[in-house]
NUNU-215418 format. One record per residue: residue number from 1; residue in three letters; chain; x, y, z of N, C-alpha, C, CB in turn. Coordinates in steps of 0.05 Angstrom, whole numbers. Last residue first. Glycine has a CB too. Layout:
N
{atom NUM; "ALA"; "A"; {X; Y; Z}; {X; Y; Z}; {X; Y; Z}; {X; Y; Z}};
...
This chain:
71
{atom 71; "UNK"; "A"; {-2107; 2627; 776}; {-2135; 2611; 776}; {-2149; 2616; 751}; {-2154; 2621; 800}};
{atom 70; "UNK"; "A"; {-2040; 2617; 759}; {-2061; 2634; 760}; {-2089; 2617; 759}; {-2059; 2655; 736}};
{atom 69; "UNK"; "A"; {-2008; 2573; 760}; {-1997; 2597; 772}; {-2021; 2620; 775}; {-1973; 2608; 754}};
{atom 68; "UNK"; "A"; {-2016; 2527; 731}; {-2028; 2529; 759}; {-2018; 2555; 773}; {-2020; 2503; 777}};
{atom 67; "UNK"; "A"; {-2000; 2520; 683}; {-1981; 2512; 704}; {-1992; 2517; 732}; {-1956; 2528; 700}};
{atom 66; "UNK"; "A"; {-2044; 2539; 653}; {-2035; 2513; 649}; {-2017; 2503; 672}; {-2022; 2511; 622}};
{atom 65; "UNK"; "A"; {-2042; 2594; 670}; {-2064; 2577; 679}; {-2057; 2547; 675}; {-2091; 2584; 663}};
{atom 64; "UNK"; "A"; {-1999; 2613; 640}; {-1997; 2611; 670}; {-2018; 2593; 681}; {-2001; 2640; 683}};
{atom 63; "UNK"; "A"; {-1992; 2570; 584}; {-2000; 2594; 597}; {-1995; 2591; 627}; {-2028; 2601; 591}};
{atom 62; "UNK"; "A"; {-1942; 2542; 539}; {-1963; 2538; 562}; {-1967; 2564; 576}; {-1953; 2515; 582}};
{atom 61; "UNK"; "A"; {-1901; 2533; 507}; {-1926; 2540; 496}; {-1948; 2536; 516}; {-1931; 2525; 472}};
{atom 60; "UNK"; "A"; {-1852; 2525; 523}; {-1868; 2501; 525}; {-1897; 2507; 515}; {-1868; 2492; 553}};
{atom 59; "UNK"; "A"; {-1820; 2570; 521}; {-1823; 2555; 497}; {-1839; 2530; 500}; {-1797; 2548; 487}};
{atom 58; "UNK"; "A"; {-1808; 2611; 557}; {-1837; 2603; 553}; {-1840; 2585; 529}; {-1855; 2629; 548}};
{atom 57; "UNK"; "A"; {-1752; 2618; 551}; {-1765; 2611; 579}; {-1793; 2602; 577}; {-1764; 2635; 598}};
{atom 56; "UNK"; "A"; {-1719; 2629; 512}; {-1736; 2606; 511}; {-1747; 2598; 537}; {-1721; 2584; 500}};
{atom 55; "UNK"; "A"; {-1694; 2676; 521}; {-1710; 2674; 496}; {-1727; 2649; 495}; {-1691; 2673; 471}};
{atom 54; "UNK"; "A"; {-1666; 2667; 567}; {-1689; 2686; 567}; {-1706; 2683; 543}; {-1680; 2716; 569}};
{atom 53; "UNK"; "A"; {-1629; 2628; 551}; {-1647; 2624; 574}; {-1670; 2642; 574}; {-1633; 2627; 599}};
{atom 52; "UNK"; "A"; {-1601; 2655; 511}; {-1615; 2630; 506}; {-1636; 2622; 526}; {-1596; 2607; 503}};
{atom 51; "UNK"; "A"; {-1580; 2695; 543}; {-1596; 2702; 520}; {-1614; 2677; 510}; {-1577; 2712; 497}};
{atom 50; "UNK"; "A"; {-1548; 2668; 582}; {-1573; 2683; 589}; {-1591; 2690; 565}; {-1565; 2710; 604}};
{atom 49; "UNK"; "A"; {-1508; 2643; 543}; {-1525; 2629; 563}; {-1549; 2644; 571}; {-1510; 2624; 588}};
{atom 48; "UNK"; "A"; {-1478; 2683; 517}; {-1499; 2666; 502}; {-1518; 2653; 522}; {-1484; 2643; 484}};
{atom 47; "UNK"; "A"; {-1441; 2697; 557}; {-1460; 2718; 543}; {-1485; 2703; 529}; {-1443; 2737; 519}};
{atom 46; "UNK"; "A"; {-1414; 2655; 571}; {-1431; 2668; 592}; {-1448; 2691; 581}; {-1414; 2678; 614}};
{atom 45; "UNK"; "A"; {-1389; 2645; 521}; {-1409; 2625; 532}; {-1427; 2638; 554}; {-1394; 2600; 544}};
{atom 44; "UNK"; "A"; {-1357; 2689; 519}; {-1375; 2684; 499}; {-1398; 2666; 508}; {-1361; 2672; 476}};
{atom 43; "UNK"; "A"; {-1322; 2686; 564}; {-1340; 2710; 559}; {-1363; 2704; 540}; {-1323; 2733; 548}};
{atom 42; "UNK"; "A"; {-1300; 2637; 551}; {-1315; 2639; 578}; {-1332; 2664; 574}; {-1294; 2642; 604}};
{atom 41; "UNK"; "A"; {-1271; 2649; 505}; {-1293; 2628; 505}; {-1311; 2630; 529}; {-1280; 2599; 503}};
{atom 40; "UNK"; "A"; {-1235; 2684; 527}; {-1255; 2695; 507}; {-1277; 2676; 505}; {-1243; 2699; 478}};
{atom 39; "UNK"; "A"; {-1205; 2649; 560}; {-1219; 2671; 572}; {-1241; 2682; 552}; {-1199; 2695; 580}};
{atom 38; "UNK"; "A"; {-1185; 2616; 518}; {-1202; 2605; 539}; {-1218; 2626; 552}; {-1185; 2591; 558}};
{atom 37; "UNK"; "A"; {-1153; 2649; 488}; {-1177; 2637; 476}; {-1196; 2626; 496}; {-1169; 2617; 458}};
{atom 36; "UNK"; "A"; {-1111; 2661; 523}; {-1130; 2682; 514}; {-1156; 2669; 505}; {-1118; 2699; 491}};
{atom 35; "UNK"; "A"; {-1101; 2614; 578}; {-1096; 2621; 550}; {-1117; 2644; 542}; {-1098; 2594; 531}};
{atom 34; "UNK"; "A"; {-1099; 2642; 644}; {-1107; 2622; 624}; {-1100; 2632; 597}; {-1137; 2616; 626}};
{atom 33; "UNK"; "A"; {-1063; 2656; 697}; {-1066; 2669; 671}; {-1074; 2647; 652}; {-1041; 2684; 661}};
{atom 32; "UNK"; "A"; {-1093; 2655; 761}; {-1076; 2644; 740}; {-1084; 2657; 715}; {-1078; 2613; 739}};
{atom 31; "UNK"; "A"; {-1127; 2670; 802}; {-1106; 2689; 795}; {-1086; 2676; 774}; {-1091; 2698; 821}};
{atom 30; "UNK"; "A"; {-1170; 2650; 824}; {-1146; 2636; 827}; {-1122; 2653; 821}; {-1146; 2612; 808}};
{atom 29; "UNK"; "A"; {-1212; 2690; 813}; {-1207; 2678; 840}; {-1179; 2665; 843}; {-1228; 2658; 846}};
{atom 28; "UNK"; "A"; {-1206; 2700; 758}; {-1205; 2722; 778}; {-1196; 2710; 805}; {-1233; 2737; 779}};
{atom 27; "UNK"; "A"; {-1213; 2651; 734}; {-1190; 2667; 726}; {-1186; 2689; 748}; {-1194; 2679; 696}};
{atom 26; "UNK"; "A"; {-1261; 2633; 755}; {-1236; 2619; 764}; {-1209; 2636; 756}; {-1236; 2589; 750}};
{atom 25; "UNK"; "A"; {-1296; 2667; 727}; {-1291; 2670; 756}; {-1266; 2655; 767}; {-1315; 2659; 771}};
{atom 24; "UNK"; "A"; {-1292; 2648; 676}; {-1284; 2675; 681}; {-1278; 2679; 711}; {-1305; 2694; 671}};
{atom 23; "UNK"; "A"; {-1311; 2595; 685}; {-1284; 2600; 671}; {-1276; 2627; 678}; {-1286; 2597; 639}};
{atom 22; "UNK"; "A"; {-1359; 2602; 711}; {-1338; 2587; 724}; {-1312; 2593; 712}; {-1344; 2558; 724}};
{atom 21; "UNK"; "A"; {-1389; 2630; 672}; {-1384; 2644; 698}; {-1360; 2629; 712}; {-1411; 2644; 716}};
{atom 20; "UNK"; "A"; {-1393; 2590; 634}; {-1380; 2614; 628}; {-1372; 2630; 653}; {-1397; 2631; 611}};
{atom 19; "UNK"; "A"; {-1422; 2551; 661}; {-1397; 2545; 652}; {-1379; 2570; 646}; {-1399; 2528; 629}};
{atom 18; "UNK"; "A"; {-1471; 2577; 673}; {-1456; 2569; 695}; {-1425; 2561; 685}; {-1471; 2545; 709}};
{atom 17; "UNK"; "A"; {-1489; 2589; 621}; {-1486; 2611; 640}; {-1467; 2602; 663}; {-1515; 2620; 651}};
{atom 16; "UNK"; "A"; {-1494; 2537; 600}; {-1475; 2555; 588}; {-1469; 2579; 607}; {-1487; 2566; 560}};
{atom 15; "UNK"; "A"; {-1533; 2516; 635}; {-1508; 2506; 635}; {-1487; 2524; 621}; {-1510; 2480; 621}};
{atom 14; "UNK"; "A"; {-1578; 2552; 618}; {-1566; 2550; 646}; {-1539; 2540; 649}; {-1582; 2533; 663}};
{atom 13; "UNK"; "A"; {-1583; 2534; 565}; {-1576; 2561; 571}; {-1566; 2564; 601}; {-1600; 2578; 567}};
{atom 12; "UNK"; "A"; {-1596; 2481; 572}; {-1571; 2487; 560}; {-1564; 2518; 565}; {-1573; 2479; 529}};
{atom 11; "UNK"; "A"; {-1646; 2489; 595}; {-1627; 2472; 609}; {-1599; 2479; 597}; {-1633; 2441; 607}};
{atom 10; "UNK"; "A"; {-1676; 2515; 556}; {-1668; 2529; 582}; {-1648; 2514; 597}; {-1693; 2533; 599}};
{atom 9; "UNK"; "A"; {-1673; 2475; 517}; {-1662; 2500; 513}; {-1657; 2516; 537}; {-1677; 2514; 497}};
{atom 8; "UNK"; "A"; {-1703; 2432; 536}; {-1675; 2429; 533}; {-1660; 2455; 528}; {-1668; 2411; 512}};
{atom 7; "UNK"; "A"; {-1755; 2438; 582}; {-1744; 2447; 558}; {-1713; 2443; 558}; {-1752; 2477; 553}};
{atom 6; "UNK"; "A"; {-1805; 2396; 605}; {-1777; 2404; 611}; {-1765; 2412; 583}; {-1759; 2380; 626}};
{atom 5; "UNK"; "A"; {-1868; 2407; 629}; {-1853; 2400; 606}; {-1824; 2412; 612}; {-1867; 2412; 579}};
{atom 4; "UNK"; "A"; {-1915; 2381; 672}; {-1893; 2397; 669}; {-1874; 2389; 648}; {-1881; 2398; 693}};
{atom 3; "UNK"; "A"; {-1965; 2357; 684}; {-1957; 2362; 657}; {-1935; 2381; 655}; {-1979; 2371; 643}};
{atom 2; "UNK"; "A"; {-1970; 2385; 749}; {-1980; 2367; 728}; {-1971; 2376; 701}; {-2011; 2366; 727}};
{atom 1; "UNK"; "A"; {-1922; 2393; 797}; {-1937; 2404; 777}; {-1946; 2383; 757}; {-1922; 2426; 765}};
């Protein structure tokens, strides 16, 4: 892609989603009992991640034509 702009907000949103899913998923997969605050932090981070990702998906102020998706 020409002129591809990388957004830090979408990157952070993706990382939050992955970290939250890993914390919550490890609790279920391994079967260990983590501290309560860690599980709540996992739920919170996994909820914030997709919201940040979805709200900033078009923050580069570029149209579909600019990215070459539309003629």
